[in-house]
C-alpha atoms as one frame of an Amber mdcrd trajectory, in Angstrom:
protein
  84.646 103.238 106.511  85.392 100.543 108.736  82.872  99.203 111.348  83.638
  98.695 114.768  81.038  96.652 116.525  82.045  92.909 117.271  79.490  91.075
 115.251  80.555  92.939 112.184  84.451  92.947 112.548  84.275  90.549 109.979
  83.532  93.710 107.603  86.522  95.599 108.935  88.468  92.473 107.902  87.123
  92.390 104.554  87.501  96.353 104.161  91.225  95.930 104.752  91.893  92.939
 103.035  90.150  94.405  99.698  92.201  97.779 100.335  95.598  95.780 100.652
  95.243  92.589  98.566  95.262  94.597  94.851  96.619  91.371  92.996  93.491
  89.448  94.395  95.111  86.361  95.307  93.955  85.901  98.763  97.295  86.360
 100.151  99.344  89.115 101.659 102.572  89.102 100.098 105.857  90.858 101.817
 105.050  94.089  99.286 101.281  94.057 100.695 102.015  93.780 104.340 103.089
  97.499 105.299  99.942  99.053 103.502  98.062  96.217 105.284  99.102  97.451
 108.767  98.531 100.877 108.176  95.418 100.063 106.945  94.673  98.580 109.909
  95.878 100.932 112.220  93.489 103.220 110.505  90.708 101.188 110.992  91.645
 100.710 114.610  92.037 104.587 115.240  88.417 105.046 113.581  86.946 102.464
 116.118  88.738 104.315 119.081  87.386 107.516 117.846  83.766 105.976 117.246
  83.480 104.238 120.703  84.804 107.628 122.550  82.115 109.186 120.797  79.565
 106.803 121.696  80.679 106.673 125.347  80.720 110.845 125.406  77.239 111.026
 123.864  76.235 108.134 126.812  77.935 109.966 129.410  76.121 113.452 128.550
  72.748 111.610 128.489  73.194 110.467 131.788  74.151 113.872 132.987  70.682
 115.427 131.478  68.931 112.732 133.394  70.297 113.454 136.574  69.995 116.925
 136.180  66.153 116.241 136.220  66.191 115.075 139.824  65.553 117.798 142.517
  66.152 117.041 146.600  64.930 119.062 149.236  66.623 118.843 152.259
């Protein structure tokens, strides 16, 4: 699974590279390019889903905190 936080982006790159450089020469050949792009898209989608999930959790937490307030007019 890829990691989406900026300080760990290096590991996402390493994940994609390891997945898409089967001959281990440290270079992406033409034959390896299409699988690399597909893997990178997969990583990007996972990151987007993670960020949306985190945002949803934060929004729910804020809603819980704000619902504890009572105002009497």
